[in-house]
N, C-alpha and C positions, 0 to 999 in steps of 0.2 A: 731262551724259550722256556715255556712252562712244561711241566712234566705230566700234564693231563693227557688222557688217551685221545688219540686222533679220532674224530667223529666218524671217519670212513670205516674204521675198525668196528665201532659199536654198531653201525648199521649193517654190517656184513654178517652173513650167516656162517662165515668161516672163522673159526677161532685161531688167532695168531699166537703161536707159542712164543714165549720169551726167547730173545736171541742170546746166543752165547756171547759173553762179554769180550772174549778174545777175538771173536769174529767182528764185533762192532769196532774194536780198536785196530783192526787190520787196516793198513794204509789205503787199500783199494776201496774199502767201504767208508772209511773215515773221510776221504776226500769228497764224498758225495754230500755230507752234511756239516763238515767242519766250517766254522765261521771265521772270517778275517778278524783278527784282534781288534777290540774296541768298536766293532760294528756288528750288525745283525745280518751281514751279507755272506751268503754261502760262497765258499771258494769255488765250488763247482759251477755256480751261476756266473761268476766272474770269468772263469776260464772260457766259457762258451760266449760270453758277452763281448769281450774285447776284440776277438777276430772279426765278429760280425759288425762291430762298430767301425773298425778299420775299413772293412769292405764297403760299408754304407758311405763312409767319407769318400772313398774312391769313386763310388757311383755319383755322388753329389758333385765332385770335382769335374767328372766327365759328362755330367748330365747335358750340358749345352751341346757338346759334340754329338752325343747319342741322339738328342732330339733332332738335330739337323740331318743326321744320317737316316733316321727312321722316317722323317718327313720326305726326304729326297727319294729313298728307295720305295716308299709307299708299299711296303711288304707286310702282309698280315702275319707271316711266320716269324719274322724278326721281331715284330711288335709283341707277339704272344710270348716269345722266349724272354724278351726284356721285362715284360710285366711280371712273369713268373719269378724271375730273379729278384726284382725289386720287392715283390710281395713276400717272398721267402725271407729275405734279410730283415724286413720290417717286423714280421711276425716273430722271428727268432729273438730280436732285440726286445720286443714288447714282452715276451714271456719272461726273459731274464729280469727285466726291470720290475715287473709285477711280482715275481717270486722274491725279489729282494725287499719288497715293501710289505707283503702280506705275511701273516704268521701261519705256517702250514699246520700247526697243531690245533687251530680253530676250525670250526665247521666251514666258514667261508673260505679261509686260506687253503684248507685241505682239498676241497673240491675245485677251487680255482686253479691250483697247481696242476691237478690232473687234467682239467679241461684244456689248459693252455698247452701242456705237453702234447696232448692228442691233436690239437689244432695245428701245431707246428709240424708234427709228423704227417698230418693229412696233406698239407701243402707241399712238403718235401717229396712225399711219395707220389703225389699227382704230377709233379715236375719230372720225377724219375721215370715214371711210366710213359708220360707224354713224349719224352725224348726218344725212348725206344720205339714207340709206335710210329712216330714221325719218320724215324730212320728206316724201319723195316717195311711199313705198309704205305706210307704217304710220302715217300722220298721225292716223287715227281709231281706232287700236287702242291699248289700254293694258293688256295682259295680260302676265303673267310668261312665258307660252309664246311669244308673238310676240317679246318682247325676247330671250329665249334663242336663238331662231332667227336673229334679226338678228346678235347677237353671234357666233354660231357661223359664219355666212357671212362676216362681216367678218374674223374671226380667221383663217379659211382663206385668204382673199384676201391679207391682210397677211402671213401666214406664207409664202405662195408668193413674194411680193415680197421679203421679208426673206431667204429662202434664196438667191434670185438675187443679191441685193445682197451678202450675205456671201460667197458663192462667188466672185464677181468680185473682191472685195477680197483674198481669199486666193490665188486661182489666177491672176488676171490684173490685178494692181494697176496703176493708171494712173501713168505716169511723171511726170505733172504734180504729183502729190502725194508725190514722192520727194525727200527732202532728203539728197543724197549726202554733203555735208560732215559730217553727223552720223550717217549710216547709219540714218536714220529714215524710216519710211513713214507719212505722215499718212493718216488715214481719208478716203477719197475718195468715199464714198457710192456705191460700185459703179463708179466711173469716170465721166468726162465724158460719154461716149456714152450710157451707161445713164441717167445723171442727165438728160441732154437729152431722150431719148426718153420717159422716164416723166413729165417735166415737161410735155412737149407733150400727152401723153395726158390728164393731169389738167386742163390748160388747156382742151382741147376739151370735157371733161366739164363743167366749170363754165360754159363759154360756153353749152353746150346747156341747162343748168339755168336760166340767166338768160333764155334765149329761150323756155322752155316756156310761160310765160303768154301768148305771142303765137302759139302753135301749136294745131292741133286737139286735141292731147293734153290741153289744159287741161280739156276737158270729161270726159275719162276718168279723170284723176288728181285726187285731192284735194290740189291744190297748196297749199303754205303761204301764208297771207295776211299773216303778220307781215313788216313791212319789214326788221326786224333779220335775218331769215333770209337775205334777198337781199343785205344788206350783208355778212354773213358770207361768202356765196358770192363776192361781188365782191372781198373782201380776199384770199381764197385764190386766186382767179383772177389777181389782180395779182401775188401771190408766185410762182405757178407760171410765169406769163408772163415775169416778170423772170428767174427761174432758167433758163428756156429760152433767153432772150436771152444771158445770161451763158455758158451752155454752148455756144451757137453761136459766140460769140466765141472761146472756148477751142479749139473744134474747128478754127478757121482760124488758130490760133496768135496770137491777140491776148491777151496776158497780162492786160490790164485786165479781161477777162471774169471773172477770178477775184475781183475786187473786187465785182462784181455778185452772184456766187454766194455770197460771204462774207456780204454784207448780208442777202440773202434767207434764207440758212441761219440766221443769228443771230436774225432776226425770227421765223422759224418755230419754232425750238427754245426760244425764250424767251416768246413772246407768243401762241402758238396755244392753249395750255391756258387762260390767262386769257380769251382771246377766246371760247372755248366756254362758260366759266363766265358771263361777262358777258352773252352773247347768249341763253342758254337757262336759266340758273338764278338770275341776280341778282334778277330781279323776284320770284321765289318767296320768296327768303330775306330780301328787304328789307321787304316789306309786313307790317305788324303785325296788321292785322285785315282779311282778305279778305272779300268780300261773300258768298262761297259756300263750301260744303263740297266740297273737291276730290274726295273719295272718293264723293260722292253721284252715283248714276247714276239716270236716269229709268227707273222700272220699270213694266211693264205686267203682264198676267197671264201673260206668257212667263216661263220659268224661266231665271235667270241663273246660269251655272256659276261656280264659284270661280275657275277659271283662264282663263275666256274672257269676252269682252264680247259679250253678246247685244244686238242692236239692237232697239228697240221697233218698233211698227207704222210703216209708211211715212209716215203723215201726221204722226207725231211726230218724224221724223228730224231736223228743223231744231232741235229743242229739246235734242238730245243734246250734252253737253259732257263730253269726257273730258279727262284731264290732258294728253294729247298735243295737244289743241286749244289749250290755253293756252301751250304751247311754240311751236307752229308757226302757229296760226290766228288767235288773238286779237291785235288791234292794241293793245288795252289789256288787260293780263293779268287784271285784276279788274273788268272792265266788268260791268255788271248783266246777269246771265244767268238769273236765277231766272224760272221760268215759272209760269203760273197754277196754283195748287193746291200749290205747294211748301211743305213744312213749315218753320216758323221754325227758325233755327239755335240749337242748344244753347249757352247762354252758357259752359259749361265748355269746349266746343270752341273758341269764340272766344278764351277766356283761354289755352288751350294753345298758340295760335299767336302769342301775344305774346312779347316778350322775357322772359327769366327774371326780371328785376328787376320787371317790371310785374305778374308773377303774385303776388309777395309781398304778403301782406295781402288777397288776394282772398277774397271771401265771396259766398255766394248772395244775401245780403240786398242787396248792391250792384248786383245785376243784376235789373231789373224787366222782365218781358216782357208786353206787351199782347197778350192772346190775342184771337182773332176775336170771342169772346163778350163781351169787355169786362172779363172777370175778370183778376186779376193773380196772379202767382206770386211 
């Protein structure tokens, strides 16, 4: 890399003081800009790239199964979660690849690196907030309208966060992430203070969610019953708490705080998306023969609109199971939930949920259904 000054610095009204050489040589900062020998590839980009590539390969291998399950369930919430997961991993990989190609000390490379980091954070934060909103406020809804509204709200919040983060990176870059010996400005996620404050806010949010089951609000909210949801919340709580601790150390000039921040950042940008997949989608895509038809809704003489979920009479409310319930409410995803009077499952539907290999050679003669009258088909 050239030793010319990064153009972001020259366009900023904030003067970046030269960094201490001992700080730049510290392992926790060195890993952010150190290049793999005989290449121009940063070690930090490679560390984030390879786990995302492995997860993308996993998604590609399981794509045919996921496609069959999504088509069979016809569920907007499963489809929305799966799309968020795929988009997140593709955006993360794209950022790493572009950062390996462009020169961050040039005008184009400097701004490109900042924009890509902000875009990645935008999508990850949108997914993070969407999961929480679906769990706390939309647990019993499974309509395209409700999902669009949630995604719209989360996109707006994430966009506001990303604009603040990107503006701070360009206009008031944190000196801690300045490498004066190379004229390089590392992406600082909005600076230590912004990082610390936002991590504290998210930490308090996740603490509040974990305490909800022991508050009077538990009777007013349809809180998730799945243990995995609270494990997911606890993991994000730990990450944000650790990042807050690392940011606090940096604010008091303890350079080892950057090590804490590096670890939490690496974990978040590499394992958050697989965590969402494993917590909320893996059960759906793993089971070959579920006991119920996901798209089946208990119907009464009320009219059910195409884009809305109408609830049956009050006395039958406990029998209602939407796809959101299996993500957030059921401890066992495919526990027996058929109620009295439910029709038998079409064998073609069961076959459609199996793996593609198991469908080969399928015939109706191999499926015998005992009807209530004792006759056979």
